[in-house]
C-alpha positions in Angstrom: 96.6 129.0 126.8 94.0 131.1 128.5 96.6 133.5 129.8 98.0 134.0 126.2 94.4 134.6 124.9 93.8 137.2 127.7 97.0 139.0 126.8 96.2 139.0 123.1 92.6 140.2 123.8 93.8 143.0 126.1 96.3 144.2 123.5 93.6 144.2 120.8 91.2 146.4 122.7 93.7 149.0 124.0 92.0 152.3 123.3 93.6 154.7 120.9 94.8 158.0 122.5 92.2 160.7 122.5 93.3 163.7 120.5 91.6 167.1 120.7 92.3 169.3 117.7 92.6 173.1 118.0 89.3 174.9 117.0 89.2 177.8 114.7 89.0 180.1 117.7 92.0 178.3 119.3 94.0 178.8 116.1 93.2 182.5 115.9 94.2 183.0 119.5 97.5 181.1 118.9 98.3 183.4 116.0 97.3 186.6 117.9 99.7 185.7 120.7 102.4 184.5 118.2 102.3 187.8 116.3 102.6 189.9 119.4 105.0 187.9 121.4 107.3 185.9 119.0 107.2 188.0 115.9 105.2 185.4 113.9 104.3 186.8 110.5 104.5 185.9 106.8 107.3 183.5 107.7 107.0 181.1 110.6 108.4 182.0 114.0 112.2 181.8 114.6 111.7 179.1 117.3 109.9 175.8 116.9 106.3 175.6 118.1 105.3 172.7 120.3 102.1 171.8 118.5 101.3 168.7 120.6 100.7 168.7 124.3 98.9 166.8 127.1 95.7 168.0 128.6 94.8 167.6 132.3 92.4 164.7 131.5 95.3 162.7 129.9 94.2 163.3 126.3 96.4 165.1 123.8 95.8 168.6 122.3 97.1 169.2 118.7 97.5 172.6 117.2 97.2 171.6 113.5 95.8 174.9 112.3 95.6 176.3 108.7 98.4 178.7 109.3 98.4 180.3 105.8 94.6 180.8 106.1 95.3 182.8 109.3 97.9 185.0 107.4 101.1 183.5 108.9 103.8 181.1 107.8 104.1 177.5 108.9 105.9 177.0 112.2 108.6 174.4 112.5 107.1 171.7 114.8 109.1 171.2 118.0 109.2 168.5 120.7 109.1 169.6 124.4 112.2 168.5 126.2 114.2 168.0 122.9 115.3 171.6 122.2 114.3 175.2 122.3 110.8 176.3 121.4 107.6 177.7 122.7 104.1 176.4 123.3 100.7 177.9 123.7 98.2 176.0 125.9 94.7 175.2 124.9 92.7 178.4 125.5 90.1 178.5 128.3 87.1 180.4 127.3 85.0 182.6 129.6 81.3 181.9 130.1 80.3 184.6 127.5 82.6 183.1 124.8 84.1 186.6 124.2 87.1 186.2 126.6 89.8 183.6 126.8 93.0 183.0 128.7 96.0 180.8 127.9 99.6 180.2 128.8 102.6 181.0 126.5 105.7 179.1 127.6 109.3 179.3 126.3 112.0 176.7 126.8 115.6 177.4 126.1 118.5 175.0 126.5 121.7 177.0 126.9 124.0 173.9 127.4 123.5 170.2 127.4 124.5 169.9 131.1 122.2 172.7 132.4 118.6 172.7 133.2 116.5 174.6 130.6 115.4 178.2 131.0 111.6 178.2 131.3 109.4 181.3 131.1 105.6 181.4 131.2 103.2 184.3 130.4 99.5 184.2 131.2 97.6 185.9 128.4 94.1 187.4 128.2 92.2 187.9 125.0 88.9 189.4 123.9 86.8 188.7 120.8 86.1 192.0 119.0 84.3 192.3 115.7 84.5 188.5 115.3 88.3 188.3 115.8 90.5 187.5 118.8 92.6 190.4 120.1 95.4 190.1 122.7 94.7 192.4 125.6 97.6 191.6 127.9 100.1 189.0 129.1 101.3 188.9 132.6 104.7 187.4 133.6 104.4 183.9 135.2 107.2 181.8 136.5 110.8 182.1 135.3 113.5 179.6 136.1 
């Protein structure tokens, strides 16, 4: 009986997963990269956007931005490992708050029996006149 109560009690207090939502700056950075690198504009990008992803601390990061408020169309949400798409990691901000870096990753499955093609770009941005501007993206790994 005590074992059953212990199991029930442990299930009742299981913590909910921690979810960090994209900030206004994060969202503006995502759109700046999306406009320059995937042709994101009035309509959503051609490929699905992976809007949820894990952070190094085990929590989740969700890019649930007001896309229309940022001047772009809604993306189709994708799921990593379940088809083609792209993801933009949570930006890392410099100590002055006026610089940021992030990773843009593409996943393309060419056939069901092949490993996916993966490509990563490391992007740098600067905040100018109150808005994030993409300065450059350097090629990262390619499989």
